[in-house]
C-alpha positions as CSV (number, residue, x, y, z in Angstrom):
1,M,0.9,-13.0,-7.4
2,V,0.0,-9.3,-7.3
3,L,3.3,-8.0,-8.8
4,D,6.3,-9.8,-10.3
5,E,9.1,-10.1,-7.8
6,N,11.6,-9.0,-10.5
7,I,9.8,-5.6,-10.6
8,I,9.4,-5.2,-6.8
9,Q,13.1,-5.4,-6.2
10,Y,13.4,-2.0,-8.0
11,L,10.6,-0.2,-6.3
12,V,11.2,2.4,-3.6
13,C,9.1,4.7,-1.5
14,P,8.7,8.0,-3.4
15,S,9.1,9.9,-0.2
16,T,11.9,8.2,1.8
17,R,13.5,6.1,-1.0
18,M,13.3,3.0,1.3
19,K,12.9,-0.4,-0.3
20,L,9.3,-1.7,-0.7
21,T,8.1,-5.2,-0.1
22,L,4.8,-6.9,-0.5
23,A,2.6,-7.0,2.6
24,E,1.4,-10.3,4.1
25,P,-2.1,-11.4,3.3
26,A,-3.3,-10.7,6.8
27,L,-2.4,-7.0,6.6
28,V,-4.1,-6.8,3.2
29,A,-7.3,-8.3,4.7
30,S,-7.1,-5.9,7.6
31,I,-6.8,-2.9,5.3
32,N,-9.7,-4.2,3.1
33,A,-11.9,-4.5,6.2
34,R,-11.3,-0.8,6.9
35,V,-11.9,0.1,3.3
36,E,-15.3,-1.7,3.5
37,T,-16.3,0.5,6.5
38,N,-14.9,3.7,5.0
39,T,-12.5,4.1,7.9
40,L,-9.3,4.2,6.0
41,S,-7.7,7.2,4.5
42,T,-4.5,8.2,2.8
43,V,-1.9,10.5,4.3
44,E,-3.8,13.4,2.6
45,G,-7.1,12.4,4.1
46,E,-8.7,10.8,1.0
47,I,-11.0,8.0,2.0
48,L,-10.1,4.8,0.1
49,S,-13.2,3.3,-1.5
50,D,-11.7,0.5,-3.6
51,P,-10.4,-2.7,-2.0
52,V,-6.7,-3.3,-2.5
53,D,-5.2,-6.3,-4.3
54,G,-2.0,-5.9,-2.2
55,L,0.2,-3.4,-0.5
56,L,3.8,-2.3,-0.9
57,I,5.3,-1.7,2.6
58,T,8.3,0.5,3.4
59,A,11.3,-1.2,5.0
60,D,10.5,0.4,8.3
61,G,6.9,-0.7,8.2
62,Q,5.5,2.8,8.7
63,R,3.9,3.4,5.3
64,A,2.0,1.3,2.7
65,Y,1.2,2.0,-0.9
66,P,-1.9,0.3,-2.3
67,I,-2.0,-1.9,-5.3
68,I,-5.5,-1.5,-6.8
69,H,-6.7,-3.4,-9.9
70,G,-3.1,-4.6,-10.3
71,I,-1.6,-1.1,-10.4
72,P,0.7,0.1,-7.6
73,H,-0.1,3.6,-6.5
74,L,3.3,5.0,-5.7
75,L,2.4,8.6,-5.1
76,V,3.1,10.2,-1.8
77,S,-0.5,11.3,-1.6
78,S,-1.7,7.7,-2.0
79,A,0.3,6.4,1.0
80,I,-1.4,4.8,4.0
81,E,0.2,5.4,7.4
82,L,0.5,2.1,9.3
83,S,1.7,3.3,12.7
């Protein structure tokens, strides 16, 4: 498990305050495929170069926050737009 479920229940999007949940493995694999080809960037245009261990997804499914080396990156600037 990437993060303890007891911790996840308290996490919210720093921008919208929506509840966050762990992404399905298929989405994580898809994101990592884009990381490998340098075609994935954050909302601020930074290219992600490290594969993600997991993703925390907003309740509306529009934004994801990467978990890298076991650490959730919950800064607005670290968000990945999913739509």
